[in-house]
N, C-alpha and C positions, 0 to 999 in steps of 0.2 A: 886708244877707246876706247869702251864699250859701249852703247847707247839706246836703249828700248826700243826703238824707233820708232814708235808711237805703238809699240805693244803693250800695255799696260794694263788690258784687267789679268793677265799671269803673275803676274806679279804682290800685283791683291791681295789673287785666289790665294798665292801663296800667303802674301801677311794675313790671313783672312785662316785659315788655319791653322796655321802656325798660332796669332795667339787665343781664336776661339776655340779653337777643337784640340790647342797642348797646354796651350804654357794655364789657362786656366782654374780647368781641370787638375789636370801636373800639380800647380799653384793649389788647388784648393783641396788635393789631395794629403799633399804639404802640413794644408793646416789642421786638418781637418784627420792626418791618423797620428802615429810613435813616428814615422818618416821626418816632420818638419822639416827642416834646411835644408839637407839635400834635395830632400823635392822639388825645394825653389831652385837649384843650383842646375836639377836637372828637368826642370820647364824654361827655367830662360835661354837657355840650351836652345829647347828643341824650337824655340820658340823666335829662334836663329838661324835655326841648322834646319829644317825642314823650308824657309821659305827659299834658300842659298838654295838648296838639290829643287826645287820646282820651275826657278830660274834658269839653270842653268841646263837643267833636260832642256825643255823651251827651248831655249840659244840652239842647245846640241842637236835638236829638229834641224831648228834654221828654218822652222814655221811661224818664223817672229818676222820673217825678208817679205813674206803674205801679206804681211798686216801693213810692212813699213811700203811698199812697193803702192799700194792703196794709197794709199796719203803721198809718200814723195814723190810715184811715177819712176818709170826707171831709168837711169842714168843715159843722159844724148837724148830727148822729148826735146 
């Protein structure tokens, strides 16, 4: 099981970018142009994929461990 380990800011940033940076503008584009429903599918996909990529990137860099250690301490303390 993968835990955030106290690093909750980056998943929040990912959700904000996905929702306000991509989903709303793309959905508005679909509403205001002839693109229509396909733009809504792209908006929903972008709103899900972008936060996932940001969170995976943060996990793979290992920087979340530093945040976790500030809250939990090092094992064996």
